[in-house]
N, C-alpha and C positions, 0 to 999 in steps of 0.2 A: 394570631402568625398576618401580617401585610401581605397588601396582592404584589408587593414589587418582591419581597420573602420567597413567596410561592411561586413565582414565575422561574425565582434565581433556583431555587430547587428541581424545579421541572425541567429547567433547561439546561442541570449540569450531568443529566443523566448521564453515564457512563459503564459500558456494560461490560465490565472486566472479565466478571464472573462465569461470562459463557467464554472466555477464552483458558481455561486449566490448564493447555498447553497445548504446544506447537511444535511440532516436527522439525529439528534443524537437521541442517544436514544432507539434506534430500536433494540433486539436482534433477532427477527423473519422477517428475508425480503421479508415473504408471508405477514402479516400484515404493511412492511413501504408499499409495492406496491401498500396494498388498500389505504393508507394515502400520498400522494407523496406531494410534499413541488412543485412540475414543474407538471404540465399537458406531457402527452405524446410527443405532440405537440411542448412541448416550449424546453423538450428535444433534441427532432428529429431536432429542428432548431442549434441547441447547437454542435449537433453533423454535420451538415450541413454545419457551420460553419468552423467547427477544419479540415472535410474535405477537404474544400476549401482552408481556409489561411495557413494551415501547407506545403503544398507543394508552396502555391506561397511565403513566406515569408523567408522560409528556402533558403540557398544557394543550396543546392540539397538532398534533400529532400530522393530519389528512390536509393542512392549509394550502398546500403542491403540490398531492397529488389525490387519488380518490383511495379508499380503502381498497374496493376490489383490486385494485392496479396491486396494492401494496401483498392484499392478498394471495393475487396468480403470481406474482414475484416469492412469494414463500413457497407455494407449493410446488414449483418448477425447482426450487432446490431442494425440498424434503425428496423430489425424486430422485434427483442428481449423484446423491448424498453416499450410496454405497459406492458408485466407479470415483469420487475424487479425493485427493489427497488431506490429509486435515488443513494443511495450511493454505489449498484453494476454499474448503469448506468456508476458513473464517477468512479469510478475501471475501467470499462472495457473502459472507454478513454481517462487515465493512462497508460492502456494497449497500447491501437492504437499507442500514440504517443513514446510509448517504440520499435514497431516496427521497426520502422527508423534506430535504433543504435548507434544515438549520443547522447554522455552521456552531451553535452550542451544544448540535447533538449526535454524538461521535464513538464507532464502536473501536478503542483504540488498542490495536494489535502488539505497543513497543512494551505495554507491562506484563506480569503474570508469570508463571514458574519457567517458560521455556519463552521468553522475548526472540520477538522477531531478530533478525540481526542486521550489519549494515556493511555497504562497502563502504572503503575508507577515503572518501572525498565527498566536497562542497561542493553547491553550485549558488550562486548568486543571480538573483531571478531578476532581469531589466525589460525595459521595454522592446530592445533590440535581442531577446533571446537570454537563453543560462547561461552562465562562465563559472571555468573551474576559478574557486577560491583556494581549495586547501587539499592535497591529498597526500597519503600518508599508508605506509606499510604495506607498499606496493607488492606485485607478487607476476611473474610472467607463468607461461603455460610451462617450464621446464625447472618451475619452483623460483625460492624467493631470490628479488632483484640482490645485486651486491652494494649496492648503494637508495639510499631512501630516498636520493635527488634525483632516481635514474627519469623518473616524470616532469622534472623541473619547469621544464618548458613548453607544459600543460596547462600553469598556470595562468589563468588569463585570458584565454583560450577558450573561444564559445563550443557548445556542445551544438553536434551536427548528427549522432546516431547515438542510440542505447540497443543493445542486444542486436533482434533482426528486425528493429524501427527507426526508419528515421525518427529523430527527436519530434515534430510533430505529431507522429500516431504513437507515440511512446506518451505524450501531454497526454492526447485524447483519451488516451486507456486508462491511466493513471488519476485522469480528474473526474471519470465514474467514482471516483472510492469517495472522492475531499466531501466531506459535511460542508456545507456551505448557501448563505442566502441569495438568493437573487439582487439584489442589491448589492450587494457586497466582496466583490472581487478578490479582496485585500486576503481575503482566506485562503483560496483558491490559491493566488501568486506565493503562500506562507508554504502551503501543505505540497503542491506541486514536487518542488526540490527535494524535499525529505522524501516520498513515497520512490523518486529518482534514484536513493540511495537503498531501496529494502528488497533484497533478494527472495523472499517471498511475493512479495506482492508484485515483480517483476515475472516472476516466473508465473502468477496465478492468473495475469492477465495476459500472458502469451509474447511479451516482450523479449525474455531473457530465458532462454530454453536451458542452458545450466547455471543450475543457482551459484555452484562451486566457481566458474569462471565470467567474474562479471566485465561484459567487454564495453565498450565507449568508445568514439570518436569523435574527437574535438578538431576547430580549427581557428589557426591564429590567424592575425591580422594581415596579413600575406596572402593567406589560401592554403597555407600547406598545412595540407593533414596528420594526424599521428592515431592511432591505434592505441588504445588503454585496457589491459585486461587486471582485474584485479578479484582477490581474494575477500569473502566476508569474514 
Protein backbone atom coordinates (compact mmCIF):
# COMPACT_ATOMS: atom_id res chain seq x y z
CA UNK A 1 0.00 0.00 0.00
CA UNK A 2 1.51 3.35 -1.02
CA UNK A 3 2.04 6.17 1.44
CA UNK A 4 -0.53 8.23 -0.45
CA UNK A 5 -3.17 5.54 0.03
CA UNK A 6 -2.23 5.18 3.71
CA UNK A 7 -2.72 8.90 4.19
CA UNK A 8 -6.04 8.82 2.39
CA UNK A 9 -7.28 6.02 4.62
CA UNK A 10 -6.03 7.74 7.78
CA UNK A 11 -7.46 11.14 6.95
CA UNK A 12 -10.85 9.80 5.90
CA UNK A 13 -11.62 8.63 9.41
CA UNK A 14 -15.35 9.14 10.05
CA UNK A 15 -16.64 8.13 13.45
CA UNK A 16 -20.31 7.72 12.58
CA UNK A 17 -20.50 4.53 14.64
CA UNK A 18 -20.16 6.59 17.78
CA UNK A 19 -23.57 8.14 17.23
CA UNK A 20 -26.13 5.34 16.94
CA UNK A 21 -28.93 7.61 18.03
CA UNK A 22 -29.47 11.33 18.43
CA UNK A 23 -32.65 12.17 20.21
CA UNK A 24 -34.58 14.56 17.99
CA UNK A 25 -37.35 16.96 18.92
CA UNK A 26 -36.24 18.00 22.41
CA UNK A 27 -36.09 21.72 23.17
CA UNK A 28 -34.94 21.50 26.79
CA UNK A 29 -31.55 19.84 27.40
CA UNK A 30 -32.42 19.18 31.05
CA UNK A 31 -35.58 17.35 30.00
CA UNK A 32 -33.63 15.43 27.36
CA UNK A 33 -31.09 14.31 29.95
CA UNK A 34 -33.94 12.73 31.92
CA UNK A 35 -35.02 10.68 28.89
CA UNK A 36 -31.75 9.62 27.24
CA UNK A 37 -31.49 7.26 24.31
CA UNK A 38 -28.27 5.82 25.70
CA UNK A 39 -27.19 5.31 29.30
CA UNK A 40 -24.26 7.35 30.67
CA UNK A 41 -22.10 4.22 30.63
CA UNK A 42 -22.95 3.59 26.98
CA UNK A 43 -21.93 7.13 26.12
CA UNK A 44 -18.76 6.70 28.15
CA UNK A 45 -18.01 3.54 26.21
CA UNK A 46 -18.35 5.54 22.98
CA UNK A 47 -16.11 8.24 24.41
CA UNK A 48 -13.43 5.71 25.36
CA UNK A 49 -13.64 4.26 21.86
CA UNK A 50 -13.21 7.72 20.33
CA UNK A 51 -10.31 8.63 22.62
CA UNK A 52 -8.50 5.40 21.79
CA UNK A 53 -9.25 4.96 18.09
CA UNK A 54 -8.72 8.54 16.90
CA UNK A 55 -4.98 8.68 17.71
CA UNK A 56 -4.53 5.05 16.68
CA UNK A 57 -6.06 5.46 13.23
CA UNK A 58 -4.86 8.96 12.42
CA UNK A 59 -1.44 9.41 10.85
CA UNK A 60 -0.53 12.14 13.35
CA UNK A 61 -3.46 13.19 15.54
CA UNK A 62 -1.42 15.47 17.79
CA UNK A 63 0.26 17.74 15.25
CA UNK A 64 -1.74 20.79 16.45
CA UNK A 65 -2.48 19.98 20.10
CA UNK A 66 -0.72 17.80 22.65
CA UNK A 67 -2.01 14.41 23.72
CA UNK A 68 -2.28 15.79 27.28
CA UNK A 69 -4.66 18.56 26.18
CA UNK A 70 -6.79 16.02 24.34
CA UNK A 71 -6.79 13.64 27.31
CA UNK A 72 -7.92 16.41 29.67
CA UNK A 73 -10.78 17.34 27.36
CA UNK A 74 -11.86 13.69 27.21
CA UNK A 75 -11.74 13.39 31.02
CA UNK A 76 -13.83 16.56 31.45
CA UNK A 77 -16.52 15.25 29.09
CA UNK A 78 -16.51 11.88 30.85
CA UNK A 79 -17.39 13.63 34.12
CA UNK A 80 -20.13 15.72 32.49
CA UNK A 81 -21.92 12.92 30.63
CA UNK A 82 -24.53 11.95 33.29
CA UNK A 83 -25.93 15.50 33.36
CA UNK A 84 -26.01 16.08 29.58
CA UNK A 85 -28.64 15.45 26.92
CA UNK A 86 -27.69 13.03 24.15
CA UNK A 87 -27.34 15.70 21.48
CA UNK A 88 -25.09 17.80 23.74
CA UNK A 89 -22.79 14.82 24.36
CA UNK A 90 -22.61 14.15 20.63
CA UNK A 91 -21.75 17.78 19.85
CA UNK A 92 -19.06 17.79 22.53
CA UNK A 93 -17.57 14.67 20.92
CA UNK A 94 -17.67 16.52 17.64
CA UNK A 95 -15.64 19.32 19.28
CA UNK A 96 -13.09 16.78 20.55
CA UNK A 97 -12.42 15.56 17.02
CA UNK A 98 -12.21 19.14 15.72
CA UNK A 99 -9.53 19.92 18.33
CA UNK A 100 -6.88 18.00 16.40
CA UNK A 101 -7.02 20.54 13.58
CA UNK A 102 -7.46 18.34 10.51
CA UNK A 103 -10.10 19.32 7.94
CA UNK A 104 -10.25 15.72 6.68
CA UNK A 105 -10.98 14.16 10.07
CA UNK A 106 -14.37 14.96 11.53
CA UNK A 107 -17.31 13.50 13.38
CA UNK A 108 -20.40 13.81 11.21
CA UNK A 109 -23.69 14.20 13.09
CA UNK A 110 -25.80 14.24 9.94
CA UNK A 111 -25.74 10.46 9.44
CA UNK A 112 -26.89 7.52 11.51
CA UNK A 113 -30.21 6.07 12.60
CA UNK A 114 -31.46 9.38 13.97
CA UNK A 115 -29.62 12.16 12.15
CA UNK A 116 -29.86 15.77 13.29
CA UNK A 117 -32.49 18.04 11.80
CA UNK A 118 -32.21 21.34 9.91
CA UNK A 119 -33.96 24.66 9.91
CA UNK A 120 -35.25 25.25 6.37
CA UNK A 121 -33.05 28.15 5.34
CA UNK A 122 -29.72 28.48 3.56
CA UNK A 123 -26.92 31.02 3.78
CA UNK A 124 -24.24 32.27 1.45
CA UNK A 125 -20.97 33.07 3.23
CA UNK A 126 -19.43 36.23 1.75
CA UNK A 127 -16.68 38.59 2.81
CA UNK A 128 -19.23 41.08 4.19
CA UNK A 129 -21.34 38.53 6.09
CA UNK A 130 -23.82 35.68 5.84
CA UNK A 131 -26.77 36.24 3.52
CA UNK A 132 -30.05 34.34 3.18
CA UNK A 133 -30.39 32.55 -0.15
CA UNK A 134 -33.42 30.29 0.44
CA UNK A 135 -36.20 29.80 3.01
CA UNK A 136 -38.79 27.03 2.78
CA UNK A 137 -41.58 25.47 4.82
CA UNK A 138 -41.72 28.31 7.33
CA UNK A 139 -43.73 28.44 10.56
CA UNK A 140 -44.63 31.18 13.01
CA UNK A 141 -45.17 30.71 16.74
CA UNK A 142 -48.89 30.07 16.21
CA UNK A 143 -48.70 27.41 13.51
CA UNK A 144 -47.93 27.14 9.83
CA UNK A 145 -47.78 30.38 7.88
CA UNK A 146 -50.55 30.65 5.26
CA UNK A 147 -48.06 31.29 2.48
CA UNK A 148 -44.69 29.76 1.71
CA UNK A 149 -43.67 33.25 0.56
CA UNK A 150 -44.30 34.90 3.95
CA UNK A 151 -40.57 35.49 4.44
CA UNK A 152 -39.75 36.11 0.79
CA UNK A 153 -38.44 39.59 1.57
CA UNK A 154 -35.73 38.02 3.70
CA UNK A 155 -34.06 36.52 0.64
CA UNK A 156 -30.82 38.38 0.07
CA UNK A 157 -30.84 39.93 3.55
CA UNK A 158 -27.81 39.77 5.83
CA UNK A 159 -27.95 37.62 8.96
CA UNK A 160 -27.46 39.71 12.13
CA UNK A 161 -28.71 37.47 14.94
CA UNK A 162 -29.17 33.76 15.66
CA UNK A 163 -31.23 32.79 18.72
CA UNK A 164 -29.81 34.55 21.77
CA UNK A 165 -26.58 35.73 20.12
CA UNK A 166 -25.51 38.24 17.52
CA UNK A 167 -24.16 36.61 14.38
CA UNK A 168 -20.50 37.13 15.33
CA UNK A 169 -21.00 35.31 18.65
CA UNK A 170 -22.96 32.52 16.99
CA UNK A 171 -20.29 32.03 14.33
CA UNK A 172 -17.58 31.92 16.99
CA UNK A 173 -19.54 29.31 18.97
CA UNK A 174 -20.09 26.90 16.08
CA UNK A 175 -16.62 27.46 14.60
CA UNK A 176 -15.12 25.49 17.49
CA UNK A 177 -16.90 22.40 16.15
CA UNK A 178 -15.46 22.67 12.65
CA UNK A 179 -12.62 20.38 11.65
CA UNK A 180 -10.24 22.72 9.83
CA UNK A 181 -6.58 23.10 8.94
CA UNK A 182 -4.81 26.26 10.18
CA UNK A 183 -3.84 27.17 6.62
CA UNK A 184 -7.19 26.40 5.04
CA UNK A 185 -9.90 28.96 5.95
CA UNK A 186 -12.22 27.67 3.23
CA UNK A 187 -13.22 24.57 5.16
CA UNK A 188 -14.47 26.81 7.98
CA UNK A 189 -16.20 29.12 5.49
CA UNK A 190 -18.18 26.20 4.15
CA UNK A 191 -19.07 24.53 7.45
CA UNK A 192 -20.28 27.52 9.47
CA UNK A 193 -23.38 28.29 7.33
CA UNK A 194 -24.37 24.62 7.58
CA UNK A 195 -23.89 24.45 11.37
CA UNK A 196 -26.07 27.55 11.77
CA UNK A 197 -28.99 25.53 10.37
CA UNK A 198 -28.79 22.57 12.77
CA UNK A 199 -31.03 22.82 15.89
CA UNK A 200 -29.09 20.26 17.94
CA UNK A 201 -25.77 22.01 17.35
CA UNK A 202 -27.14 25.49 18.04
CA UNK A 203 -28.83 24.29 21.22
CA UNK A 204 -25.77 22.40 22.47
CA UNK A 205 -23.50 25.45 22.17
CA UNK A 206 -26.03 27.79 23.81
CA UNK A 207 -27.16 29.73 20.74
CA UNK A 208 -30.75 28.46 20.38
CA UNK A 209 -32.53 27.74 23.71
CA UNK A 210 -35.65 26.20 22.13
CA UNK A 211 -34.84 23.88 19.23
CA UNK A 212 -38.46 23.85 18.04
CA UNK A 213 -38.39 27.62 17.47
CA UNK A 214 -35.49 28.61 15.26
CA UNK A 215 -35.24 32.37 15.65
CA UNK A 216 -33.15 34.46 13.24
CA UNK A 217 -32.93 38.20 12.60
CA UNK A 218 -31.93 39.51 9.18
CA UNK A 219 -31.31 43.00 7.83
CA UNK A 220 -31.94 44.20 4.28
CA UNK A 221 -29.86 46.69 2.30
CA UNK A 222 -31.91 49.62 3.64
CA UNK A 223 -31.22 48.68 7.27
CA UNK A 224 -34.67 47.26 7.97
CA UNK A 225 -34.55 44.24 10.29
CA UNK A 226 -36.91 41.29 10.26
CA UNK A 227 -37.30 38.39 12.69
CA UNK A 228 -37.81 34.91 11.27
CA UNK A 229 -39.10 31.92 13.23
CA UNK A 230 -38.74 28.44 11.75
CA UNK A 231 -39.57 24.90 12.73
CA UNK A 232 -36.89 22.26 12.11
